[in-house]
N, C-alpha and C positions, 0 to 999 in steps of 0.2 A: 490534268491533276496539277492542284495549286500548291505548289512546295512552300513549305513553312518557312517564316521571316527569321532573319538572325537578330540578335539583340539590338540594332542598329536601328533595324527596319522596326522593332517594339516601340525603340525610342522615339522616333519620327511618329509614329502613330501617338503615343501618348503625350508628345509636344502638341500636334496637333487638334486632340481632344481639350487639353490644358488651354489652351488658345481660345477655345471654342466654348468654355465652362463646365463643359462635362468631365466633372473631377473622378467622379466613378469609373466613368470608360479609360482616364487617362490612368488610372492604380491598376486595373487590369493588365493593360499596356506595359507598366513599367514593372508589374511583377511579373509578365513573364519573359522579360529582359533577363532583369535578377535571376529569375529561375535558370536560365541556360549560360549563364556568366560565370568562370570559374570564380573559387572566392579569390578576397584579397587583390584583387584589381580595380585599377584608376577605374574602369568603365562601370564597375558595381557600385562605386561610390557616388558615381554621377546618377544611375539609376536610383540609388535608394534614396538621395537627397531631394530628386525631384518629384518621388511618391511622397518623400515628407513633407510636400511643399502642398501637394493636392489634399492630403490629410488636413493642414493646417486651414485650408479653405472650407473644409468639411465640417470643420472644429471636432475632428477625431485626435485630439491632444497627445493621448498617451502615445498613439500608432505614428503621429507626427516626431515625437523625440525618440522614440526607438528606432525610428528607419534614420533620423539624423546622427542619432550617438553610433549608429553600425556604420555610416558612411564618415565619421571624424576616426574609427576605428580604424579604417583603412587609408584615409588620408587626414591626418590629424591637423593640417593647416588649413585645411578646407573651409573659406571663414563664409560661405553661404550655409554648409552645412551646421556650421556655428550658430551662426544667425537663428537659423529656423529651428535649432535645439533650444533656443534662449526662448524664441517665441512661445515654444510650446511649454515649456517649463513656467512661463510668466501664467500662460492661461490656464496652467495646470494648477495655481497657487503655490507651486514650487519656488518661491523667490529665493531662498537662501542658494540653492543650485542653479536656478538662474543666474543670481548674482557673480557666482564664480566664474561659469563661464562667459559670461558677458565681461568680467575682467580680463579672460584672455582675448576675447574678441578685440578689446579696445587697445592691446596690445598691438594688435594684427594690423588693425585699422583704425589709427587714430585721429583721423579727419572725416569717419562715415558718421552722417549728423543723426541717421536713424541709430547707430548703435551707440552715439552719446546719449541721445534722450531717454531710449531704454536704461542705459546704466544709470541715468538721474532717476528716473521711477522705481527701480529696482533698489537703490540706494535708501531711497526715502521709504521702500516699503519695509527692508530689512531693519533700519534703523526703529521703526514702529512694532515690529515684530520682536525684536531682542528688548526693547522696553515691555512689550507686553510679559514675552516670557519671564524677564525678573520680578515683572509682578506675579506672575503665574507661580515662580518660585516661593516668593514668600506666603502665597495665598496657600499653597500644598503644605509648604511647613507649619502654618498657623492653625491648618484643620488636621494636621495628625498628631499636633501640641495638645490641640483641646479633645481628642478621642483617648489620647494617651494618657493625660494628668488626671491624678487621682483627686477625688472630691466634687467633680464638674458634673451637674446633674443630666439625666440621662436625655431630657430634649434639647440641651446644647448639643451632647454628643450625637444625636439623630440628625440637628440640622447640619454639624459639622462633617457628618458623613454624606448628607446629600449634597453639601457644597463640592465634596469629593468626587462624587457624579458626576456632576456640572463639569469639572476643571477634567476629569477624565475622557470628555467625548470629545474636548481638542486634543489635536495632537503634541502639541506643548506640553498641556498637562498632565497626559497618558505617559510621555517620557519621563517627565518629572517624579511622576509616583512612583515609577518602574524603576529609575534611576535610584530613588531613596528607599529603596530595599521595601517597595511598597507592599509587596506579595505577602512579603512574611509578616509584614505589621499587620495587613488587612483580616490574614488569617486568624488572628486573636479575635477578631470581630464575631468570626462564626463559631467562637466557642462560648459566646454569652448568651444568656438566658433571652437578651431583648431580642424577639424574631425580626423587630424594624432595624436593627443596627446588623442581623444578618443579613436580610434583603439589601438592603446599601452596599453591605460589604460584596456580595457576592455580584449585584449591578455594576459595580466600579470593576472586578474583574472581567467581566463580559465586555466592558467597553476598552481594557487595556488588550483581551486577545484580538479583537475587531480589527479586521483588515490590517493587520500587520501580521506578516510569518513565524517571523523570527520571536517578537516578544508573544506571542499564543504559544509557540513551544516553550517558552521560559517559564510562563506560566504553569502552564499543566504540568512540568517538571518539577516545581516548586510547591504548586499547591497540594499535587499529588491527586492520584484519582479514590482513591481512599476516603482521604479528607472531601472529597465533593462527596462522596456516596454517603455520607451521614447527613447532608442536608436534603437528600432525596426522602429521609426518613423523618422530616420535619413533620408534623401538624399544619404548619400555615402555608396555604397555598400560592402565597407571595412567595416564601423562601423556595419552595421546590419548582416553582417556574423560573425565578430568577438563576437556581443552579442548572437548570435546563438550558436557560440562556449561555450560561459561559461556556457549557460545552457545545452548544450549536454554533456560538461567536469561534470557536477555537477550530473546531473543525473546519467549518467554511476558509477560514484563514491559513489551515495547514494546506488547503487543495485549492487554494488560488481563489474563492469565489469572493467576487466584491474586493479583489486587492488589486488597487491601480499604482501596481509598481514601475519606475522609468529603468530602463535598463543600463545599468551602470550607475545606480543610485547606491548610497554607502546601509548596504543590509547586512547584519550577519549571516555567514553559512547555515543553511538548513538544512537537516537531512531528508532524506526523500520520506515524504510525508505517506506514502502508501501503505506501509506497515503500521507506522502510528495511527492511520486511520481504521486499520483492521482491528487495531487492539481496542479503539476507541466504540467501535461497531460491537465488539463482543463485551464490552464494558456496561455498555447499555442495554445489551441483550440480555445481560446477566440481572441488570435491575429490575427488567418485567418480572420477573418471578422470584424478587428476593423477597424475602416474608419481614425483613425489617423494613423496607421502603414503606413508605404511608400511602395511603388513598391517593393525595394531591401529587404525590411523588411518583406514584404510576402512572397517571393519568398526563404529568408534565414529560415522563419519559417516552409515552407513546405520542404524543404531539409531535416529541422532535422526532419520531419516525415519520410522521404525517408531512414536516415541514423537509426534512433533509434527504430520507432515503429514495422517495419516488423522485426520478430527475428526467425530464423529457430527452436528454440527450443519452439515448442507448438505454439498457436496461442492467446495467453493471453492478449499481449499488443496490437495487431492488434484488436482484437475484442472488447475490452476496448475502444477504438478509435472510433472505428465504431458502437458501442451499446450508444456511450455517446455525439453522433451527432457528430462526427469529420467528417462523410463519406459524410453527406450533406452540412455542411460548405465547403469540399473539392471539391464538386460539385457547391454549391454556388459560390465560387472561380472561378473554372473553366469556368464559364457559363457566366464570365463577358463579356460585348460587348466593344470590343478592344476601340472603339470610343470612347464610350460614358459608361463607367464603371461607376458604383454606389460607388467604393474606388479606391484608386492607384493600380493599376497592372504593370507590363512590357512585353516587348515582348516574355520575357523566361515564365510566369507566367503557362500560359495555359499548354505547356510542363510539367514543373515542375509538375504540377497537374497529367496530363496523367501517368509520371512515378510512381506517389505515388499511384493513384489508381489503378495502375497496381500491383504495389509492394502490396497493402494491400490485393487485389482480390487472388493473388498468397498465403497468409498467410490462407485464408480461404479453408482449404485441404478437408472438408467435406462437404456433398450434401448440407445438413441441411443448414451451414453458410455460403455457397454460395447462395443458394435461399434465404438467408435473405439479405445479400449483393446485389444481384439484385432487391429484392423486394422494398429497400429502392433507388435504384438507379430510379424504373420503378415509385414511388411516387413522386421523384424528379420532374421529367421531365411531369408528368402529372399534378401536382400541378401547375407549371409555364404554360401548355396547358391550362388548367381550367381558368386561369385568362382573357385568350383572349383578349389579348393584344399584339401589335406588339414587342413590348419590351420584355416581358416575353417570348412568342414563340421564338424569337432571342435566348434569355438566355438557353432555352431548349435545341435547335438546336446545340448553340456552346458547352455545356455542352456533348453533344451526341457526337460532334467530339472529344471532350477530352476522350472520354471513347473509343472510335472506335480506336484514337493513342495509348491507354492503355491497358486495358483488350476488346480487339476487340470482342470475343463473348458477355459480357454483352450488348455492343453498339449494336451490331447485332441483338439481341434479342429486343432491343427498338425500334429498327427499322422497326419491325413487329406486332407493338401494332398499334390498330388503330387511325388514324387521324394523325401519325407522318409524312407519305407520302404527306399527303394531304397537309400539312404545308409546307412542304419544295419545292411543287411543286409550290405553291401558291407565297411563297417567292420569287424563281427563275424569278417568271412571273412580280415580281412587277417591278417600274421602278425606284427604288430607288437602288441605288449603293452597300449600305452599305447591304440592305435584298440580293440581289443577290451572294455578297461575301459569307455572311453566308452560304445563299442554298448549293453555289457551294460546298465550303469548305467540307460541310458533305457529300454532294454528292461523292466527292475525296476521303474523308476516309472513306464513306461505301465501297467504289468500291477495297480495298486494296486486298482482298480475292475472286478471281473470283467465286469459287465453295460456297460461302455464300451472294453473293449480286446479284441473279437473279434478284430479285424484283425493286432493286433501279436501276439497267441497263435499263429495260426496261422502267421505268418512267423517268430515267435520261440522255438517251443518249440527246434524240433530244432537252433536255433545252441546255445541253453542245453544242450540234452545232450551236444552236440558240445564245447562249452566245459568243460563237469564233468569231461572227461576231459583237461583241460592239466594239465601237471608245475607250473605256475605257481601258488604259492597264491593270489595277488591275484586271477586267475582265476577260478580253480574255488570260491572262497569266494564270487563275485559268480554264477558261474552256478549252485552253490546254494542262494544266495538265491533264484533264479527257480524250482529247484524246490519250494521252501518255500512259493511264494506259491500254484504250482498245486498243491501238496498240501493247501492250507489253502482249497481253494474251499468245501467240502464246510462250512467253519465249525464250528459247535458241534454239529451235526447228526449224532448217533451214526450215524445209517443213510444217510448221504451223503456217502462219503470217496471224494476221485479215486484212491487208492494203494488196493493192496491191502493186507490187514491186516498191521499190523507195519512198512509200510514207511515212515509218516510217522514213526513212532520210532525207526526206522534214519538217516532223516535229522537227528534231532533228536540224536541221539548224536554225528552225526559234526560238527553245527552245534556243539553243545558242546565236544568234540575242540577245535577252533579257538578256543574261547572260554577255556576253563582252561590251554591252553599257554602257560607263562609266558614262553616263546622267541618267542612269535609278536607280531607288532607291533600297535598302537594300530589301525591300519587292519582289520586281517583281525579284529578282537574287536568293533571297529564293525558290522562287515557280517555278523557270525556274531549278535552282539543282533537285528538284524534281520530273520534268518533265522527266530531264536526269535517273534519278534514275530508271525510268522505261524503254526507250526507248533503254536505254545503253547496254541492255540483248541482243542486235540486235548486229551480228558482226560487220557489215559495218558501223555502226552508233559508235562502238568501236573504230575502226579504224580512223573515221572521229575527234572524239572529242580528241585522242591522238595527231592528227595531226595539231589542230587547239592549237598554244601556247596560243593565250588571254584565250580561254575557258579553259585552264587547270591554268592559273593563276588565273583566276576569281573563281576557286573551292576551289583552296588552300586558296586564301584569305578569300571566304566566310569560310572555315574549322577554321579561326583565330580567328572569331569573336564569341562574346560571345551569340549568338541568336542561346539556344537550340534548338527551331524549325526548324533550317535549317542544324542539323548536321545528322538526319537521311537519307534525301536526298542526300547528300555529301558522306558518308560513304556505301549507297547503290551503289552508281555508281563507288566510289573507287572497291567495291568489284566486280560490272560488270567487269569492266576495266580490273581486275585482273585475272579473271575466278576463283575466291576465292571462290565461292558457290559449294555447292554438285552438283555432277552429278553422275545420277544413270546410272551406266553399264546395258548394254543391254545383256541378254543372246544370245549367237549368235543360238541355237536351238530356243528358242522363237522369235525371228527376224526372223528367215525361216519359222517359222508357221504364224506369223503374214503377211506375205508377201505372201503365199498361199493363205491365208485365205483374201487376198487383204484391211487389217487391216492399219492404220497410223502405222509407223514405226519411230519415232524421230532421226532426221539428225544433224548431227554436220556440222555445217556453217565451210568452208576450212578457213576461219581465224580466226576461233578457235583453230587452232593447236597451238602445244606447239609453235614453232617457231615465230607464232604472240604474243602469250601471252608474252614470252618474250620480245619481242620489246615492247609491251605496257610497261611492269613492267621498262625497260631501260629508255622510256620516262616521264614515273611518275616519277623515281628516279631523274630524271635530273630536272623536275619541282617542287623539293623540297616536295613530297607527303610526306617524312618522319616527318618533321617540322609541318604539316598540322595535321598527325596521333597523334602528340604527343601532339597537342593543343585540338583534338576530345577525346583524352584519360580521359577526367576530365568529362568525363559523367558518370552521375550515372545509366542510363539506361541498362539491361542488355542484352537488343536484341542489341543494339549499341554495346556494348563490344563486344557481340560475333562478330559482322562484322569486328569490328577493328582488332580483334586477327587474323582471316580468312585473311584481307589483309597483317599486318604484317608477317604472315606466308608466303604469296605470295611473297613478297620482300625477305625474309632470306633463300627463296629456291635458289636463286643464292648465291653464296658464296662471290661475289666481292661486294654486296650490303653488307653484315653483319656488315662491318668495320663502314659504313654511319650509321647504324642502333644505334651503339654503340657511336659512337661521336654525333649524334644529339639528343640522350636520350629516343631513341625506347625501349632498352633494359631495362632501368631503368622502363619504363612505363608496359613493358610486364610482371612485376612480379605480379602486384595487378591482372590485366587480368588472369594470370594464377592461381588467387588464389581465386578469387570471380567471382561468374558469371555462364552463364549456364554452362554445363558439356560440349558441343559442344566446347563454345569460349575458357573456360580453357584448354581443350587437345590441341586447335590449339595454342595457347598462349604460353602452355608449350614446344611445338614441336620447337616453335620459337625461345625459349630458346637454346633447346638442341642445335639447328644448330648451333647457336651463339658459344656455349661452346664450340661444337666439333671442330671449326676450330680457332678461336681465342685464344688467351692467357688469359686465366680465369681470369686473375689478372687485364687486359684491360678493358677486357669486363664486370667485376663484381668486382668492385675494394673494399676494406673494407670488412664491414660486409654483403654487398650485395651478397656478393658469399655464405652465409649463407642462405639466403631467397630464393635462386633459386634451392636449394637442394628438397622441400618438392614438388614443380612443376613438378620436373624431375622424383621424385619416384610414384606421381601421374601417370606419363605414363607408369608405369611397371605395367600394368594391362591386363589381358586375353583379355578383351572387346575392346584394343586400336591394332592397326596393326602391323605386326612382324617391320616396318620401325620403328614406334615409339617407340616399346621398343629399335631396337637397337641404335636409337638416343640417347635413355636416356641413354643406359649403358654408351656409348661413352663418354657423357657428364660428367656423375657422373665421370668415370676414369679421364677426365681430372682434373676436381673439386676436386677430392680427393687428385691429386698429389701436391695439392699446400702447405697444411697445415694438421696439425693433428685436428685443431678445426674443420673443416669442415667434416674431416674423423668421428670424433666424432658427429657432425649434422647428419649424414647420419644414422649410427648406433642408435643412439636416435630417428628418426625418425618412425612416427608409420609404419612398416611392411618394412623398410628399407634394414635390413640385409637379411630378408626371402624374399624379393621381388627377391634380386639381386642374392640371392643363388637358388632360383626356376629356375632361366634363365640358370643354369649351366647344368641344366637336358635338355634343349630344343635341339629338334632334329634338328633345324637352326645350321648347324655349325659356319655361324659368331655372331648369337646370344649367344650362348653356350660359342664362345672365347671372346666375348664381356664381357659378363657376369664374367666369370673368370679374365679377365684383370682387371676387376674394384673391383672384391675381393682381388687381388693379391697387390693393391693398398691400399684399407683396412686393411689388415693384421697386419699393423706397429701399428693400434692402439689397445689400451688395451683392450677394449670392443670387439672387433672384436678376438681379441685372446682367451678371456674367452668363445667363441662359438664356439671354437675348441677342447677348453678342454673337460673333463669329456666323458661320453658314448656316441658317435655318431659318425656319418661316414664322417664324414667332410674331415679328412686328408685322410683317403682311396680313397676318391672320386679324390683329389689331384694329387694322387699316380696313379690311374689308368688312369689319363690324360696322363701322361708322359709317357704313349704308345702310344698315338695318332698319327696319321701322320702328323695333322696339325702342324707343326712346332711352330706358333704364339700362338698357346692354349698352346702345350707342355710347353713354354717359361714362358706363365701367369703362369700355375698352378705350374712349378718347384720355378719361382720367388716367388708365393706365399709361397712354402715351405720352401724356403733359408730363409725367413722374421720369418716366424712363428716357425722355428726350433732353435730361440734364446732363445725359452723356453723348458727347460729340460722335462715337462711332454708331450710335444709335441713329443721332439725325442724319448723319450721312445712307444710314439704310432705307429711312424714308425714301430718299430720291430714285432707290432700287426699284421701290415698289409701284408697278405701271399708274394705281388710281392712287399713289402718295399724295401727290400735290390736288388732287380733286376732292379728296377726303378734306384736304383741310379748309378747302373753299366751303363745302359743305358746311363744315361744322362751324365756322366765323360767320355764315350767313344764316345759319338756323333762328328760327322764332323763339328756341328755348334759351334764357341767357345762359344758363348752367352749363350749356354745351357749346356756346359761343365762347364763354369763358375758358372752358379746355382746351377750345382750337387756337384763339390767339395766345394762349400759354405756349401751345406747342409751338407756333411760329415763332414767339419772343426766344423759346428756350434753341430753336434752330441757327434764328439769328446772332444768338450768343456764342455759338458753338464755333463759327468760323467764318472768317469771311466768305469762303467760297460757297458754303452753303448759303448764307446770308444774300449775296447774288443771286443765286438761283432763285429764291423766292423772288426777288425784288423785279426778275424778269417776267412773273406772271402776275395774274390779274388779283392775286393778293397785296399789292400794293395798295388798288385802289380799296379793294374793301378793309385794310388798315385804315386807311385816310377816312372812309366812312365812318367806320367804326370810333375813330378817335374824335369825333365832332357829336359823339354820343352825349345829351343830358340830361336822359331819365333817371330817377335817383338809384331804380334798380339796377341800372347797366354801369355804372359809374367803373367797378372794377374791370370789366369789357373794355371801356373806355381808356381808363390808365394803362393796362396793359400794350392797347394798340399804340397807345402814343408814345410809351415807352419802345416798343418794337420801331417806332419810325424816325425815333432819336437814335436808337443804337444804329439804325442804317444808316444816317445821315454821318454819325461819327467814323463810321468805315468809309465813308465816300462814296457810298452806292446810290444816295438820292443827295439832295439839295433841299434844305429844310426852309419852307419859305412861312410857316406861322399858319395857325388857323386851319391847322390841318392841310395843309396842300404843301405838296411836296416836288420835286422836277429832276 
């Protein structure tokens, strides 16, 4: 049995890992030492400052600062801990705090040149910030003066308010605005009639609340929830969304999300945010069913639920919301009758509810919590039916439609409950148009999944056929969509179609007629798009749609609307037209067995060939699908985001469309799609980003800080569950990105599994993947964190040496290039001699027929000679001396770089007294 180590044992383990460049392992060891060490001991302070050093190496500056600060609490005179605190604070941009700590440090170590240099830097930085702060003071005063002075025209006031928004985004500006009684002064803007001024005021308050607990607390206290509630009654969508932003920023700050506070910083004491958070949740739950809240205000509140209540870490928020009546209120909003609502709603409200219901259900991860969720939904529907009125019956069916569009399984279970189908059939048979619409929509949404809607189809088909003959277009188009769903149950299988040949195409033409008729209203076009979403699984329909320019433009225009209920139909149609859905590959053996047994075998339609798909994508790009996709990318629905990712990838498959994707904002939209959503959606979006990064200049495709944001999605593709192509493209993209600047290389190194994932693929059997991984590593080698990983006891240098003997010249070039970069470090140079074939590899490179390999070989040799005299002496005792002499005589124009580097190596050897330089390439 292995006895557990004591604290000093863990410290030694951490020290070894640190020296080997394995900083994450070192952190683990030091953490164990800290956990078993009594509080307030000198030993604990040592462990803390050591862990701080590791965090500095990994650029985890906030954690580094906290550890150093904790060490100083125990041993106030510890100069190493103080220096590390200064380093971390400086990197975090907290120059004033770093300056104060550096002044303490210079008194303790006045002759320390590193501290002197740091203090000089910080002095300059603090002086510049002071000047900027003074300028900010003046600007804030001027803007408030412009807002409050009478006689100023509205345009100037709006400009002043917008300037305050810009100032409030910077900490100095936010601090000044708040200090100048800014909340009370901005509250006056909220009482004006001008919605632009109201919006600006709310946006300033949102910035004041952002990332600052004490200020968020104070803003809510001064503003009051009652005042904020008035903004949710506005008829302006911008005002309502801005009010929601204030609340969301405040809550996030109060519970510590997105707040980077350093221990020991000057922050006001904030009470426990838990009670405040609960009261805030009850506040916006109350807004859900408040009659004075406008339709836009209600949508903003639901969006707030979508963004904040669901949380991956546990189910606390979601369960609190559900158990405190939030779910029932959400269902009540979802069940509002569009033409006769009990309180204001918009055309988007029900879809917002569906997304929120789905997110909440997904948070119920256990059978017990899901059962509780389903029970509440059933009670809501049962209570509505028990009232036995047409109004409450309609509300129950509309809420059921929302569930079928969100957590489908919950809605489907409701359909099987006694009395539900009877009410649906009775309403569909009514002569009242509204009753028919409600019943038809429920049947249509219930038929989303063929394998789960048998009962609905048995009762609903005849109803759909009957209502299709209606003279009312709104009823007819809904019945038409129902028929479209029935006609699509064969999917993409050419040999399994529900209707006779040609019937599906006829239905499609009828749907397109509704879509392109300029006199048709938005509701009809929305339902026409939903019908196409099902019919366009048929290849004949796909070709017909892309050939109809009017229909394509109508789809694009519909995508750009703010009606979220229309989005899923449009996106699904795009997925079908581009064939970006998953297609199961049939095993040839199983196909033969199925044919022998006279079983049905899925067939691909001839018009679904790669050539036809490329043609359709080409037409869609010409019809400006990319602009439509960018507009659609704002959706919060994870399913819709996955579909969008699929379409983006289908467009990115063709290199000639990638520039268009970047130019029209598609590349920017792909980053959040690759970071949030379903696993399939994130993978597809990440692969599209990889394709763009491979063939385009990354500086143009991902300007500025955006290049750093692309790193994480690309690294996520380096997983065994992904395909070899996805691995390969990710490596190529990372190679391109890492060639730009060291900050990107640093981001790759500090990203979780970044270095290790790339390194793992250097052992891949597939030659192209192995080469791509090595090329990426070659680019990373110039980063100091990468260099540290090659130091210490490991075989990484050995692997690169062995690659120099491979037949793949591109792999050899990458491995030798990596060595040429790494051997600028003395320790790496010494490791070359520890590899059995090290010197032989250098000889092979230097005598290669490939000039590029020769240059890399002599670069490594010259680096080793420069490293120290002992290493240089070892080289000069081998055949490399004669090889260098021969290379120094080269005269071909293409070999001059090799000749110069060889001559330099001989000169350095002569300077070290290892050889006697005679001239003309001769040495003795």
